[in-house]
N, C-alpha and C positions, 0 to 999 in steps of 0.2 A: 060765422060759426064760432062756437065757444071752444075753449081748449078741451072741455070734457067730450065734446063731439069728436074732436081730432083723436083724443085718447081712445075713445070707444072704437073709432074706425081703425086705428093702428092695432089695437088688441084683436079686433075681428080679422084683420089681414094676417096677423101673426098666427092666429088659431087656424085659419084656413091653410096657410103655408105649412104649418107644422103637421096638419092633417095629411096634406099631400106627401110630405117627406116621410111620414110613417106609413101611409097606406100604399104608396106606389111599390115599395119593395115587398110588402105583404101580398099585394095583388099579383106581382110577378112570381112570387113563390107559390101562390095558389095555382096560377096557370101551369107552372112547371109540374106541380104535384098532380094536377088533373091529367096532363099529358102522360106522365109516368104511370098513373093508375090505368089509363086506357091501354098503354102498352102491356102492362101486367095482366089486364083482363084478356087481351088477345093471346098472350103467352099461356095463360091458364087454359083457355079454350083449346089451343093447339096441343097442350099436354094431355088434356082430357080425351081428345080425339085419339092421340097416340096410345094412351092407356086402354081405351076401348078396343082399338085394333089389336093390341098385344094380348088382351084378354080373350078375344075371339080366336087368335092363333093358338093360345094355350089350350082353350077348350077343344079346338079341332085336334090338337095333338093328343089330348087325353081321350077323346071319344071317337075319333075317326081313324081307323087303321090305314086308309088310303092316304091320308095326310102324313102319317108317320112314314109310310113307304116313300112317298114323294120327297119328303125332307131328307130321308136317308140316302136316296138316290142323288139328289141335287147337291147336298152339302157334304156328304161323306163319300160319294162315289161308289156306293154299294150297289150290288146287282144280285140277281138270283143265280142259282148254281148253273143253269143252262144258258146263261146270257154272256155275251162278250161286250166289253165297253171299248169304243174307239174314241180316242182323243185327237182332235184336229187342231193344229196350230194355225193361227192366222198367218196369211201370206205377208211377207215383209214388203213394204212399199218401196219401189225403186227410188234411189236418191236423185233429186233433180239438181241439175247444174246450171 
């Protein structure tokens, strides 16, 4: 082999090695970005579902008097004039020795 063949081979090896040195971190970054994008897509879908549910609740509160009454009873403890509300405390569990 001539020295030009050795030189060509060495340059080729150096180019291939440099390509790996440059491409491996870029590929790792690409994989990390894809994983992050997938997580963000899932989070967007979860947030869209939650938004849809909240909009349904708002619409029910605006248009459905029964829903307004139910929320007033559950959240605020309201009742009608002729009703009594009983509150029951949970029983305390006996201590085990």
